[in-house]
VEXBATOR-200129 format. One record per residue: x, y, z of N, C-alpha, C, O in turn. Coordinates in steps of 0.05 Angstrom, whole numbers, plus 32768, in hexadecimal, padded with zeros to 4 digits. Example, Ala and Ser with C-alpha at 12.3 -4.5 7.8 and 13.67 -1.06 7.14 Angstrom:
<rs>
81087F8E809C80F67FA6809C81087FBE809C811D7FBE80A9
81017FD3808E81117FEB808F81028001809D810C801780A1
</rs>
This chain:
<rs>
76C88378852976BA8391852276AA838B850576B5838084F2
768F839385057684839084ED768983A284D8769483B884DB
7682839A84C1768683AD84A8767A83CA84AD768783E084AD
766383C784B0765483E184B2766483F784C87669840F84C5
766A83E684DC767683F784F47694840284E9769C841984ED
76A183F284DE76BD83F984D276B6840F84C076C2842484C3
76A6840E84AF76A18424849A7699843D84A576A18452849C
7689843C84BA7680845184CA7699845F84DA769C847784DE
76A9844C84E276C0845684F076D5846884DD76E3847C84E3
76D1845B84C576E5846884B176DA848184A176E7848F8491
76C0848484AA76AF849A849E76AF8495847D76B784A7846E
76A6847E847576A48476845A768984688456767C845C8468
7680846A843A766984598435766E844C841A767B84588409
766484348415766A842483FE765A843483E77644843E83E9
766C843283CF7661843C83B87661842783A17675841C839A
7649842283967649840D8381765884148368766484058359
7656842F83667663843C834A76808436834F768C8437833A
76908430836676A8842B836876AF840C836C76C684038372
769983FD8367769A83E1836A769B83D78386769F83BF8388
769883E6839D769A83DD83B6768983CC83C2767383D383C9
769183B383C6767E83A283D37691839883EB76AA839883EB
7680838F84037693838484197687836C8422766F83688422
7698835E84297693833F843376898344845076978352845F
7672833A8458766A833D8472766E83268485766E832A849E
7671830F847A767682F38484769082E98486769D82E58471
769A82E3849D76B682D7849976BD82BC848D76D382B68484
76A882AE848E76A68292848676A68297846476B582898456
769882A88457769982AF843F76B682B5843276BE82AB841D
76C382C7844376E082CF843C76F482B5843C770582B1842A
76EF82A684527700828C845576F68278843B7706826A842E
76DF8279843976D78263842176E4826F840576EC826083F2
76E48287840476EF829283E8770B828C83E47713828183CF
771D829283FA7738828D8401773D826F83F9774D826A83E6
7731825D8407773382438404772D823983E9773B822883DE
7718824283DC770F823D83C47725824883B07727823B839B
7733825A83B27745826483A0775D824E839D776C824C8389
775F824283AF7779822B83AB7790823683BB77A2822583C0
7793824F83C477AA825C83CE77B9824783E177D0824183DB
77AE823D83F577BC822D840577CA821783F777E2821383FE
77C0820983E577CB81F283D877E281FA83C677F881EF83C6
77DB821283B677F3821B83A77809822483B77820821F83B2
7802823283CD781C824083DD782B822583EA7841822A83F3
7821820D83EB783281F983F6784681F283E2785B81EA83EC
784481F283C8785281ED83B47869820283AC788081FC83A5
785C821C83AD7872822E83A87868824983B87850824D83BD
7879825883BE7873827183D17868828683BE7878829383B0
784C828C83BC7840829983A7783F82B883B2783D82BE83CA
784282C8839D783D82E783A4782182F3839B781D82FB8384
780E82F383B277F382F983AC77EF831883AB77F7832983BB
77DE831B839477D6833B839077B6833E839577A583368385
77B3834A83A87794835283B37789836C83A57792838283AD
7779836C8395776F838583887751838C8397773E837C8399
775483A383A0773B83AE83AF773583A583CB771E83A083D1
774783A283DB7744839183F6772B83A18408771D83968418
772883BA8402771483C68419772083C58432773783CB8436
770E83BA8444771783BA845E7725839E8466772A839A847E
772B838D8453773D83768458772E835D845F773B834C846C
7714835784587709833E845C771983268453771D83128462
77218328843A77328313842B77538318843977628305843E
7758832D843C777383308442777B83208457778E83118455
776E8320846D7772830B8486777782F38480778A82E7848A
776382E7846C775F82CD8465777E82C68455778A82B18458
778482D98447779D82D4843477B282D4844077C582C4843C
77B482E6845177CF82E6846677D382CE847977E982C88483
77BD82C0847D77C082A4848977CB8290847877D2827B8482
77CF8295845E77DB8281844A77F58288844378058277843D
77FB82A18441781482AF8435781882CA8442780482D78448
783182D48447783B82F0844D783F82FD8432784283158432
784082F2841D784883018405782D830C83F7782282FF83E4
782483228401780C832C83FA7812834B83F3782083598402
7808835483DD7808837083D377EB837383CE77DC836283C4
77E4839083D877C8839B83D677C783B583C477D883C783C6
77B183B483B177AE83CC83A3779083D483A8777C83C683A4
779183EC83B3777983FA83C27776841483B5778A842183B2
7760841D83AC775B843783A57759844D83BE7764846383C0
774B844083CE7741845883E3775A845983FA776384458406
7762846F83FE7777847084117770846A842C7780845F843B
7759846F84347750846D84517751844A84537759843F8468
774A843C843E774F841C8445776884178445776F84078456
777A842084347795841E843977A1841F845577AC840C845E
779E8434846077A2843E847B7798842D848F77A5842784A3
777D84228489777084108499778083F4849B778883EA84B0
778283EC8485778E83CF848177AE83D2848E77B783C0849B
77BA83E4848A77D983E5849977D383EA84B777E683E784C7
77BE83F184C277BB83F784DF77B183DB84E877BA83D084FC
779C83CE84D6778F83B684E677A0839984DB7799838384E3
77B5839C84CB77C1838584C077E3838F84C377F1839884B1
77EA838984DD7805839384E2781D837E84CF7834838684CA
7814836684C87827835684B4782883608498783683568486
781883758495781B83828479783383958475783783A78486
784283928461785383A6845D784D83BD844A784783B98433
784F83D98457784383ED8449784C83F2842C783F83FB8419
786883E8842A786E83ED840C785F83D983F8786383DB83E0
785083C88402784083B783F2782183BF83F2781083B183E6
781B83D383FD77FE83DB83FB77FE83F683E97805840C83F2
77F883F383D077F0840583BB77D8841683BB77C3840C83B3
77D9842E83C277C5844083BD77C1844983A477CA845F839E
77B4843B839577A88440837A77988430836B779884198374
778A84338357777984228346778E840B833977A6840E8337
778183F58333778F83E08327779783E9830C77AE83E38304
778783F782FD778F83FE82E177A7841282E477B1841782CE
77B1841B82F677CA842C82F977DF841982FC77F6842382FB
77DF8402830077F283ED8307780083E482F177F383DB82DE
781C83E482F1782B83D882DB783683BF82E7784883BF82F8
782B83AB82DE7832838A82EA784A838A82E87857838782FC
7856838D82D07873838682C97887839682DF7899838A82EA
788283B082E3789483BC82F5788C83B48315789C83B68328
787283AB83177868839F8335787583868338787B837E834F
787B8377832478858359832678A5835E833178B083528343
78B18373832278CB8376832B78CD837F834678DC83748355
78BB8395835078BA839D836978B88388838078C3838C8395
78AA8374837A789D8360838A78B08349838778AD83358395
78C2834A837578D98333837278C8831A836B78CC83048377
78B3831D835778A183068352789F8302833378A283188327
789C82EC8323789082EA8309787682E58304786B82E982EE
786782DA8320784B82D2831C783E82DE8333784B82E28347
782482E58331781282F1834377FC82DE834477F582D08331
77F182DD835D77D982CD836477C482E4836B77C582F2837F
77B182E5835777A582FF835C778682F18361777382FF8367
</rs>
């Protein structure tokens, strides 16, 4: 399903004031994750990834192809619900419906049992 169709289904419109931008091309998502070096880093150590503002999950799918240790911080409740519905391998206790500025990284690292994040 295309981004515009998904947003229409969710009854949402992107707002630049919220910094919402959506990746339209799967190849671009794959390139971003490949460029991040996640695959190489994850071969050496099992890293905890923290995705901020995943929206409808364009990067989420690519990240999950390299690690299952993924936590999401998403301000829009509708997107959180959509991500849990479409990415069944996500654990709901690691999908945080809040803004990043409200996250205490020290507490989150204890909750996720990690000392480092790949953001």
